Residue frames as qw, qx, qy, qz and C-alpha x, y, z in Angstrom:
[[0.716, -0.222, -0.123, 0.650, 70.88, 58.61, 115.83],
 [0.078, -0.930, -0.070, 0.353, 71.80, 62.18, 116.66],
 [0.698, 0.640, 0.020, 0.322, 73.75, 63.70, 113.76],
 [0.198, 0.715, -0.369, 0.560, 75.83, 65.91, 116.06],
 [0.793, -0.468, -0.340, 0.190, 77.48, 64.59, 119.21],
 [0.027, 0.851, -0.290, 0.438, 79.13, 67.14, 121.50],
 [0.788, -0.067, -0.518, 0.326, 81.86, 65.69, 123.67],
 [0.512, -0.567, -0.295, 0.574, 83.25, 68.62, 125.63],
 [0.152, 0.981, 0.016, 0.118, 84.03, 72.31, 125.70],
 [0.794, -0.183, 0.031, 0.579, 87.69, 73.22, 125.48],
 [0.052, 0.990, -0.023, -0.129, 89.83, 76.36, 125.45],
 [0.749, 0.210, -0.009, 0.629, 93.10, 77.38, 123.89],
 [0.281, -0.865, -0.232, 0.345, 93.94, 80.30, 126.15],
 [0.431, -0.371, 0.302, 0.765, 97.04, 81.49, 124.37],
 [0.122, 0.197, 0.607, 0.760, 95.08, 82.00, 121.18],
 [0.330, 0.197, 0.342, -0.858, 91.91, 83.17, 123.00],
 [0.518, 0.046, -0.631, -0.576, 89.91, 80.40, 121.32],
 [0.538, -0.065, 0.691, -0.479, 87.14, 78.15, 122.64],
 [0.351, 0.156, -0.785, -0.486, 85.87, 75.00, 121.00],
 [0.833, -0.051, 0.314, -0.453, 83.21, 72.35, 121.04],
 [0.073, -0.305, 0.923, 0.221, 84.76, 68.94, 120.44],
 [0.734, 0.255, 0.180, -0.603, 82.27, 67.13, 118.25],
 [0.310, -0.027, 0.891, 0.331, 81.56, 64.08, 116.13],
 [0.534, 0.373, -0.083, -0.754, 79.47, 64.62, 113.00],
 [0.479, 0.094, 0.870, 0.068, 77.60, 61.59, 111.60],
 [0.347, 0.381, -0.321, -0.795, 76.53, 61.70, 107.95],
 [0.843, 0.205, 0.205, -0.454, 73.98, 59.67, 106.00],
 [0.739, 0.506, -0.437, -0.087, 76.64, 58.05, 103.79],
 [0.928, -0.256, -0.200, 0.184, 78.26, 56.56, 106.87],
 [0.484, 0.471, -0.275, 0.685, 81.08, 59.10, 107.04],
 [0.564, -0.750, -0.284, 0.196, 82.09, 60.24, 110.51],
 [0.377, 0.641, -0.190, 0.641, 84.02, 63.43, 111.14],
 [0.639, -0.629, -0.308, 0.318, 85.68, 63.98, 114.51],
 [0.429, 0.404, -0.051, 0.806, 86.99, 67.47, 115.18],
 [0.224, -0.531, -0.445, 0.685, 86.48, 70.74, 116.97],
 [0.160, 0.744, 0.418, 0.496, 84.31, 73.68, 116.03],
 [0.281, -0.010, -0.311, 0.908, 85.54, 77.04, 117.36],
 [0.143, -0.801, -0.574, -0.093, 82.84, 79.00, 119.19],
 [0.175, -0.933, 0.062, 0.307, 85.28, 81.80, 120.01],
 [0.706, 0.129, 0.372, 0.588, 87.56, 82.67, 117.14],
 [0.056, -0.751, -0.122, 0.647, 88.43, 86.31, 116.86],
 [0.161, -0.269, 0.568, 0.761, 89.64, 86.24, 113.27],
 [0.091, -0.333, -0.760, -0.550, 86.15, 85.44, 112.05],
 [0.309, -0.301, 0.094, -0.897, 84.29, 87.43, 114.66],
 [0.699, -0.295, -0.611, -0.223, 82.87, 84.27, 116.30],
 [0.058, 0.214, -0.674, 0.705, 82.17, 84.55, 120.02],
 [0.620, -0.330, -0.480, -0.525, 79.24, 82.44, 121.21],
 [0.075, -0.219, 0.765, -0.601, 78.02, 81.81, 124.75],
 [0.663, 0.041, 0.290, -0.689, 74.28, 81.21, 124.64],
 [0.495, -0.054, 0.867, 0.032, 73.39, 77.54, 124.19],
 [0.615, 0.629, 0.428, -0.206, 70.78, 78.22, 121.54],
 [0.316, 0.864, -0.300, -0.254, 73.26, 80.21, 119.45],
 [0.235, -0.499, 0.823, 0.137, 75.90, 77.48, 119.82],
 [0.609, 0.209, 0.761, -0.076, 73.45, 74.79, 118.71],
 [0.569, 0.778, 0.176, -0.201, 72.45, 76.77, 115.61],
 [0.107, 0.815, -0.529, -0.213, 76.11, 77.42, 114.82],
 [0.416, -0.281, 0.862, 0.072, 76.98, 73.75, 115.08],
 [0.669, 0.476, 0.555, -0.135, 74.13, 72.89, 112.69],
 [0.439, 0.868, -0.131, -0.193, 75.54, 75.28, 110.13],
 [0.112, -0.658, 0.734, 0.124, 79.08, 73.89, 110.62],
 [0.638, 0.030, 0.767, -0.059, 77.70, 70.34, 110.25],
 [0.671, 0.673, 0.280, -0.137, 76.26, 71.25, 106.86],
 [0.271, 0.875, -0.380, -0.126, 79.49, 72.88, 105.61],
 [0.272, -0.528, 0.805, 0.014, 81.55, 69.86, 106.75],
 [0.885, 0.234, 0.303, -0.267, 79.51, 67.41, 104.71],
 [0.603, -0.206, 0.626, 0.449, 81.75, 65.05, 102.67],
 [0.521, 0.603, 0.541, 0.267, 79.88, 65.98, 99.48],
 [0.101, 0.992, 0.076, 0.029, 80.92, 69.62, 99.88],
 [0.599, -0.632, 0.287, 0.400, 84.60, 69.10, 100.66],
 [0.637, 0.171, 0.475, 0.582, 85.76, 68.65, 97.04],
 [0.192, 0.851, 0.310, 0.378, 84.07, 71.89, 96.04],
 [0.406, -0.906, 0.055, 0.108, 85.67, 73.64, 99.00],
 [0.690, -0.342, 0.394, 0.502, 89.10, 72.26, 98.04],
 [0.526, 0.509, 0.440, 0.520, 88.61, 73.41, 94.44],
 [0.042, -0.972, -0.148, -0.176, 87.99, 76.93, 95.65],
 [0.545, -0.756, 0.252, 0.260, 91.18, 76.82, 97.68],
 [0.733, 0.102, 0.419, 0.526, 93.16, 75.57, 94.66],
 [0.307, 0.792, 0.264, 0.456, 92.25, 78.83, 92.89],
 [0.343, -0.938, 0.031, -0.044, 93.17, 80.87, 95.94],
 [0.660, -0.571, 0.387, 0.297, 96.61, 79.23, 96.23],
 [0.801, 0.547, 0.175, 0.168, 97.36, 79.21, 92.48],
 [0.410, 0.781, -0.216, 0.419, 100.05, 81.87, 92.72],
 [0.356, -0.749, 0.423, -0.366, 101.25, 81.05, 96.23],
 [0.978, -0.047, -0.190, -0.074, 102.29, 77.38, 95.98],
 [0.656, 0.340, -0.448, 0.503, 105.94, 77.94, 96.88],
 [0.247, -0.656, 0.295, -0.650, 105.13, 79.68, 100.17],
 [0.154, 0.143, -0.892, 0.399, 105.83, 77.96, 103.46],
 [0.469, 0.074, 0.438, -0.764, 102.29, 78.71, 104.57],
 [0.754, 0.250, -0.314, -0.519, 100.91, 76.75, 101.62],
 [0.449, 0.261, -0.849, 0.098, 103.04, 73.80, 102.62],
 [0.155, 0.001, 0.777, -0.610, 101.34, 73.68, 106.01],
 [0.635, 0.224, 0.086, -0.734, 97.92, 74.04, 104.36],
 [0.627, 0.289, -0.654, -0.309, 98.72, 71.03, 102.16],
 [0.241, 0.110, -0.909, 0.320, 99.32, 68.92, 105.26],
 [0.247, 0.140, 0.614, -0.736, 96.08, 70.01, 106.90],
 [0.524, 0.173, -0.244, -0.797, 93.63, 69.58, 104.03],
 [0.301, -0.078, -0.949, -0.057, 92.79, 66.03, 105.11],
 [0.511, -0.497, -0.089, -0.695, 90.39, 67.67, 107.62],
 [0.853, -0.321, -0.403, 0.085, 91.78, 65.30, 110.27],
 [0.506, -0.839, 0.187, 0.074, 93.71, 65.96, 113.46],
 [0.763, 0.522, -0.197, 0.327, 97.33, 66.40, 112.38],
 [0.688, -0.593, 0.009, 0.419, 100.47, 66.30, 114.52],
 [0.262, 0.950, -0.162, -0.058, 102.50, 69.30, 113.48],
 [0.389, -0.667, 0.617, 0.149, 105.76, 67.69, 114.59],
 [0.697, 0.052, 0.698, 0.154, 105.21, 64.73, 112.27],
 [0.578, 0.611, 0.501, 0.205, 104.12, 66.42, 109.09],
 [0.240, 0.936, 0.041, 0.254, 105.67, 69.89, 109.08],
 [0.777, -0.205, -0.103, 0.587, 109.42, 70.05, 109.67],
 [0.218, 0.615, 0.056, 0.756, 109.55, 73.78, 110.28],
 [0.344, -0.254, -0.590, 0.685, 110.20, 75.52, 113.62],
 [0.143, 0.103, 0.044, -0.983, 108.01, 78.44, 112.48],
 [0.116, -0.366, -0.875, -0.295, 104.86, 76.34, 112.14],
 [0.087, -0.636, -0.592, 0.488, 103.03, 78.55, 114.66],
 [0.036, 0.490, -0.151, -0.858, 103.68, 81.60, 112.47],
 [0.135, 0.011, -0.775, -0.617, 102.46, 79.71, 109.41],
 [0.117, -0.488, -0.861, 0.088, 99.36, 78.58, 111.29],
 [0.018, -0.632, -0.314, 0.708, 98.68, 82.18, 112.24],
 [0.070, 0.287, -0.467, -0.834, 99.08, 83.20, 108.61],
 [0.130, -0.263, -0.886, -0.358, 96.45, 80.66, 107.57],
 [0.104, -0.629, -0.675, 0.371, 94.09, 82.05, 110.17],
 [0.008, -0.540, 0.023, 0.841, 94.75, 85.56, 108.93],
 [0.100, 0.074, -0.702, -0.702, 93.73, 84.34, 105.48],
 [0.625, -0.080, -0.026, -0.776, 90.35, 83.43, 106.93],
 [0.624, 0.026, -0.774, -0.106, 90.81, 79.70, 107.47],
 [0.700, -0.531, 0.170, -0.446, 89.22, 78.05, 110.50],
 [0.618, 0.274, -0.700, 0.231, 91.80, 75.90, 112.31],
 [0.728, -0.636, 0.016, -0.256, 91.27, 74.31, 115.71],
 [0.311, 0.564, -0.681, 0.348, 94.23, 73.50, 118.00],
 [0.874, -0.467, -0.099, -0.089, 94.79, 70.80, 120.61],
 [0.132, 0.798, -0.536, 0.244, 98.06, 71.41, 122.47],
 [0.338, -0.407, 0.795, -0.298, 98.03, 68.16, 124.44],
 [0.900, 0.206, -0.004, -0.384, 97.03, 65.30, 122.15],
 [0.645, -0.370, 0.647, 0.167, 98.81, 61.97, 122.10],
 [0.536, 0.613, -0.433, -0.387, 100.53, 61.14, 118.82],
 [0.973, -0.034, 0.226, -0.036, 100.73, 57.43, 117.98],
 [0.765, 0.544, -0.138, 0.315, 103.68, 58.08, 115.64],
 [0.119, 0.725, -0.431, 0.524, 105.70, 60.27, 118.03],
 [0.663, -0.278, -0.653, 0.238, 104.69, 58.36, 121.13],
 [0.248, -0.178, -0.381, 0.873, 104.39, 61.72, 122.87],
 [0.107, 0.813, 0.519, -0.240, 101.82, 64.40, 123.55],
 [0.358, 0.028, 0.322, 0.876, 102.09, 67.00, 120.87],
 [0.293, 0.477, 0.130, -0.818, 100.27, 69.98, 119.35],
 [0.340, 0.328, 0.821, 0.322, 97.68, 68.91, 116.79],
 [0.242, 0.320, -0.074, -0.913, 95.83, 71.07, 114.28],
 [0.368, 0.401, 0.830, 0.121, 92.65, 70.37, 112.34],
 [0.089, 0.078, -0.321, -0.940, 91.41, 72.37, 109.34],
 [0.343, 0.478, 0.715, -0.378, 87.65, 72.86, 109.37],
 [0.251, 0.230, 0.619, 0.708, 86.15, 73.29, 105.87],
 [0.084, 0.794, 0.472, -0.374, 84.11, 76.39, 106.65],
 [0.441, 0.819, 0.164, 0.328, 84.05, 79.36, 104.23],
 [0.521, 0.088, -0.198, 0.825, 87.14, 81.54, 104.48],
 [0.143, -0.363, 0.073, -0.918, 86.18, 84.30, 106.88],
 [0.090, 0.119, 0.848, -0.509, 83.91, 81.94, 108.82],
 [0.020, -0.544, -0.814, -0.202, 80.13, 81.85, 109.06],
 [0.138, -0.703, -0.413, 0.562, 79.76, 85.34, 110.49],
 [0.417, 0.836, 0.263, 0.241, 80.51, 87.24, 107.29],
 [0.450, -0.763, 0.137, 0.443, 83.71, 88.67, 108.75],
 [0.511, 0.834, -0.202, -0.049, 85.87, 90.53, 106.27],
 [0.913, -0.119, 0.113, 0.373, 89.13, 88.77, 105.41],
 [0.156, 0.951, -0.263, -0.041, 92.36, 90.71, 105.28],
 [0.845, 0.293, -0.292, 0.338, 95.84, 89.68, 104.31],
 [0.663, -0.474, -0.154, 0.559, 98.89, 90.19, 106.51],
 [0.374, 0.197, 0.193, 0.885, 100.00, 92.93, 104.13],
 [0.213, -0.678, -0.343, -0.614, 96.72, 94.81, 104.63],
 [0.656, -0.666, -0.325, 0.146, 96.92, 94.33, 108.37],
 [0.603, -0.240, -0.019, 0.761, 100.39, 95.87, 108.38],
 [0.152, 0.415, 0.291, 0.848, 99.17, 98.73, 106.18],
 [0.412, -0.759, -0.389, -0.320, 96.30, 99.50, 108.57],
 [0.681, -0.570, -0.190, 0.417, 98.68, 99.54, 111.55],
 [0.491, -0.003, 0.135, 0.860, 101.04, 101.84, 109.63],
 [0.017, -0.582, -0.374, -0.722, 98.33, 104.23, 108.43],
 [0.527, -0.765, -0.284, -0.236, 96.95, 104.48, 111.98],
 [0.124, 0.758, -0.432, 0.474, 100.43, 105.12, 113.33],
 [0.546, -0.032, -0.766, 0.339, 100.58, 102.18, 115.79],
 [0.222, -0.311, 0.286, -0.879, 98.20, 104.23, 117.95],
 [0.200, -0.287, -0.918, 0.185, 96.38, 102.22, 120.60],
 [0.247, -0.521, -0.309, -0.757, 92.94, 103.84, 120.63],
 [0.673, -0.605, -0.424, -0.044, 92.13, 102.51, 124.10],
 [0.658, -0.392, -0.186, 0.615, 95.38, 103.59, 125.76],
 [0.130, 0.983, 0.119, -0.050, 95.57, 106.83, 123.77],
 [0.220, -0.793, 0.494, 0.281, 99.21, 106.43, 122.81],
 [0.669, 0.525, -0.503, -0.153, 101.58, 104.83, 120.32],
 [0.743, -0.409, 0.521, -0.095, 102.74, 101.34, 121.26],
 [0.214, -0.319, 0.848, 0.365, 104.60, 98.45, 119.65],
 [0.571, 0.223, -0.356, -0.705, 102.79, 97.46, 116.49],
 [0.332, 0.086, -0.938, -0.051, 103.08, 93.73, 117.31],
 [0.030, 0.217, 0.803, -0.555, 100.60, 94.17, 120.16],
 [0.365, 0.353, 0.135, -0.851, 97.88, 95.77, 118.03],
 [0.317, 0.324, 0.862, 0.227, 94.97, 94.45, 116.00],
 [0.185, -0.112, -0.307, -0.927, 92.90, 96.40, 113.47],
 [0.148, 0.385, 0.813, -0.412, 89.39, 96.71, 114.91],
 [0.023, -0.501, -0.586, -0.636, 86.29, 97.46, 112.88],
 [0.137, -0.075, 0.338, -0.928, 84.65, 100.43, 114.57],
 [0.713, -0.031, -0.111, -0.692, 81.25, 99.18, 113.43],
 [0.445, -0.291, 0.821, -0.206, 80.86, 95.85, 115.30],
 [0.216, 0.117, -0.867, -0.433, 80.40, 92.69, 113.25],
 [0.117, 0.306, 0.891, -0.315, 77.46, 91.55, 115.41],
 [0.345, 0.636, 0.320, -0.612, 75.37, 94.22, 113.67],
 [0.101, 0.362, -0.642, -0.668, 76.42, 93.32, 110.17],
 [0.793, 0.311, 0.430, -0.298, 74.20, 91.61, 107.64],
 [0.771, 0.209, 0.478, 0.365, 74.85, 90.13, 104.20],
 [0.390, 0.851, 0.181, 0.301, 74.89, 93.58, 102.60],
 [0.343, -0.923, 0.157, 0.080, 77.41, 94.99, 105.09],
 [0.722, -0.341, 0.452, 0.398, 80.43, 92.86, 104.27],
 [0.349, 0.775, -0.340, -0.403, 82.61, 94.10, 101.44],
 [0.965, 0.260, -0.040, 0.016, 83.79, 91.51, 98.90],
 [0.765, 0.173, -0.174, 0.596, 87.33, 92.81, 99.18],
 [0.286, -0.953, -0.042, 0.093, 89.11, 95.23, 101.50],
 [0.798, -0.099, 0.164, 0.571, 92.60, 94.77, 100.05],
 [0.389, 0.386, 0.224, 0.806, 92.52, 98.10, 98.23],
 [0.255, -0.866, -0.402, 0.152, 91.24, 100.38, 100.97],
 [0.295, 0.726, -0.097, 0.614, 92.43, 103.97, 100.78],
 [0.324, 0.057, -0.566, 0.756, 94.10, 105.63, 103.76],
 [0.354, -0.210, 0.079, -0.908, 90.95, 107.69, 104.25],
 [0.788, -0.205, -0.401, -0.420, 88.77, 104.57, 104.36],
 [0.650, -0.033, -0.647, 0.397, 91.13, 102.94, 106.85],
 [0.082, 0.094, -0.435, 0.892, 90.95, 105.95, 109.17],
 [0.535, -0.191, -0.118, -0.814, 87.18, 106.02, 108.82],
 [0.846, -0.122, -0.384, -0.349, 86.50, 102.34, 109.44],
 [0.835, -0.066, -0.471, 0.277, 89.24, 101.10, 111.75],
 [0.279, -0.840, 0.357, -0.299, 90.96, 101.72, 115.05],
 [0.578, 0.319, -0.714, 0.233, 93.80, 99.77, 116.71],
 [0.688, -0.562, 0.204, -0.411, 93.31, 97.77, 119.90],
 [0.092, -0.388, 0.909, -0.123, 95.15, 95.07, 121.82],
 [0.411, -0.128, -0.865, -0.259, 93.64, 91.59, 121.64],
 [0.158, -0.325, -0.770, 0.526, 92.34, 91.97, 125.22],
 [0.202, 0.392, 0.204, -0.874, 90.53, 95.21, 124.46],
 [0.366, 0.105, -0.629, -0.678, 89.28, 93.88, 121.15],
 [0.342, -0.254, -0.905, -0.005, 87.60, 91.00, 123.01],
 [0.053, -0.396, -0.572, 0.716, 86.29, 93.39, 125.67],
 [0.281, 0.263, -0.161, -0.909, 84.76, 95.64, 123.02],
 [0.361, -0.051, -0.812, -0.455, 83.17, 92.64, 121.35],
 [0.241, -0.385, -0.848, 0.273, 81.40, 91.67, 124.59],
 [0.068, 0.409, 0.287, -0.864, 80.24, 95.25, 125.17],
 [0.337, 0.198, -0.441, -0.808, 78.82, 95.41, 121.63],
 [0.330, -0.169, -0.913, -0.169, 77.21, 92.01, 122.07],
 [0.107, -0.430, -0.705, 0.554, 75.47, 93.20, 125.25],
 [0.182, 0.358, -0.026, -0.915, 74.33, 96.35, 123.49],
 [0.345, 0.043, -0.712, -0.609, 72.86, 94.28, 120.66],
 [0.330, -0.285, -0.899, 0.033, 70.97, 92.07, 123.10],
 [0.213, -0.547, -0.613, 0.530, 69.77, 94.70, 125.58],
 [0.193, 0.798, 0.324, 0.471, 69.62, 97.94, 123.52],
 [0.416, -0.897, 0.020, 0.147, 71.70, 99.56, 126.27],
 [0.593, 0.692, -0.262, 0.317, 74.90, 101.13, 124.94],
 [0.805, -0.341, -0.204, 0.440, 78.13, 100.52, 126.82],
 [0.066, 0.965, -0.166, 0.192, 80.82, 102.96, 127.83],
 [0.762, 0.227, -0.410, 0.448, 84.60, 102.66, 128.43],
 [0.299, 0.283, -0.467, 0.783, 86.55, 103.50, 131.62],
 [0.221, -0.518, -0.737, 0.374, 83.32, 103.54, 133.65],
 [0.021, 0.310, 0.035, -0.950, 82.50, 107.00, 132.22],
 [0.324, 0.571, 0.754, 0.012, 78.86, 107.12, 131.12],
 [0.104, 0.662, -0.098, -0.736, 79.28, 109.81, 128.48],
 [0.589, 0.410, 0.627, 0.302, 78.03, 109.82, 124.91],
 [0.143, -0.300, 0.212, 0.919, 79.06, 112.48, 122.43],
 [0.424, -0.034, -0.438, -0.792, 75.86, 111.65, 120.50],
 [0.703, -0.287, -0.551, -0.346, 72.67, 110.18, 121.91],
 [0.501, -0.558, 0.473, -0.463, 72.47, 108.46, 125.26],
 [0.259, -0.295, 0.917, -0.066, 72.76, 104.96, 126.66],
 [0.663, 0.336, 0.590, -0.315, 69.52, 103.79, 124.99],
 [0.260, 0.014, 0.735, 0.626, 69.75, 102.41, 121.48],
 [0.369, 0.263, -0.015, -0.891, 67.30, 104.47, 119.42],
 [0.589, 0.301, 0.725, -0.189, 64.17, 102.56, 118.37],
 [0.526, 0.767, 0.023, -0.367, 64.24, 104.49, 115.12],
 [0.191, 0.673, -0.684, -0.207, 67.53, 102.86, 114.08],
 [0.934, 0.081, -0.298, -0.181, 67.59, 99.22, 112.80],
 [0.738, -0.576, 0.351, 0.027, 69.61, 96.75, 114.87],
 [0.695, -0.133, 0.556, 0.436, 71.55, 95.33, 111.89],
 [0.556, 0.667, 0.357, 0.344, 72.79, 96.46, 108.52],
 [0.459, 0.277, -0.018, 0.844, 74.76, 99.49, 107.41],
 [0.230, -0.704, -0.165, -0.651, 72.10, 101.91, 108.76],
 [0.749, -0.582, -0.302, 0.094, 72.63, 100.44, 112.23],
 [0.621, 0.093, -0.197, 0.753, 76.01, 102.18, 112.34],
 [0.096, -0.634, -0.061, -0.765, 74.18, 105.42, 113.06],
 [0.720, -0.629, -0.194, -0.222, 73.19, 103.95, 116.41],
 [0.834, -0.168, -0.186, 0.492, 76.87, 103.45, 117.29],
 [0.310, 0.595, -0.053, 0.740, 77.83, 107.09, 116.82],
 [0.320, -0.721, 0.172, -0.590, 78.74, 108.79, 120.05],
 [0.925, -0.378, -0.020, -0.026, 79.57, 105.58, 121.86],
 [0.252, -0.815, 0.513, 0.099, 83.06, 105.49, 123.30],
 [0.697, -0.150, 0.679, 0.173, 83.73, 101.94, 122.15],
 [0.678, 0.667, 0.306, 0.041, 82.73, 102.76, 118.56],
 [0.525, 0.661, -0.114, 0.524, 85.47, 105.36, 118.14],
 [0.668, -0.539, -0.301, 0.414, 87.62, 105.64, 121.24],
 [0.429, -0.039, 0.030, 0.902, 89.78, 108.52, 120.02],
 [0.123, -0.499, -0.345, -0.786, 86.84, 110.66, 118.88],
 [0.594, -0.667, -0.435, -0.110, 85.12, 109.93, 122.20],
 [0.639, -0.356, -0.228, 0.642, 88.25, 110.89, 124.15],
 [0.233, 0.180, 0.137, 0.946, 88.51, 114.18, 122.31],
 [0.342, -0.613, -0.419, -0.576, 84.81, 114.88, 123.02],
 [0.671, -0.592, -0.387, 0.224, 85.37, 114.19, 126.75],
 [0.525, -0.189, -0.079, 0.826, 88.39, 116.49, 126.83],
 [0.021, 0.413, 0.289, 0.863, 86.42, 119.21, 125.06],
 [0.514, -0.689, -0.430, -0.276, 83.66, 118.96, 127.70],
 [0.680, -0.467, -0.264, 0.499, 86.25, 119.18, 130.48],
 [0.363, 0.101, 0.093, 0.922, 87.76, 122.23, 128.83],
 [0.205, -0.578, -0.378, -0.694, 84.36, 123.91, 128.63],
 [0.636, -0.658, -0.403, 0.021, 83.70, 123.21, 132.32],
 [0.656, -0.345, -0.149, 0.655, 87.05, 124.69, 133.33],
 [0.265, 0.314, 0.199, 0.890, 86.67, 127.91, 131.40]]
């Protein structure tokens, strides 16, 4: 019998998430029915190629094994030790069955969506079904399922708290690097200039909660969710083709050209050198370089 059965692909457009609805069959007879996100921006997951998806599902299958769930829960107990009175923890407590859970039935709080978002910001992987029939309610409701993957996901994405996110937005002055202007902070996401697709195990920092203002300005820029996803696709294409992208249809590089240098590794911290000069890597620095060139031409 196939250990992994894929039922369908599904999207949650409001959250910009895509899933594979699956059933995992384990040797001890346990069956787990759920959804594995294949696009999940908070962990840097964005898969399209079938081979990549299959490999990702195999990894998820292993992490979801019944024998590993108690160890996973023990780790979370330590994480929540000082946060047990928080409303977000209360939602987590309802979800740690790893089963589809009707929010209306188990969490009597009108702000459940905010609490769900908080859990995601903490690095938890949670799939959503907005139109699932609830036997108890007798209605179609929003269901959530907690997937026991490592916090931060399988991609090695750095986890940040809401407090750190707010600090990054404040330090960067609510400045939308793509639009080149200050906007409402609620519409902005901190974006790693160095794309996660080029990270390896040595690239991820164990903690980024104590970043200095200088480190924040060096490593991050602010983008809307739409532009963050757009940049991710551009960086993904660059990784696959070795052809660097460019924003606004302007093929200009302040360093190098459109070809990824063969002398620079494709992954790891040294790979960041290959990103320098690309508009998507640092939109504001690239904009200033373009304006400088225009000034030189006009003089």
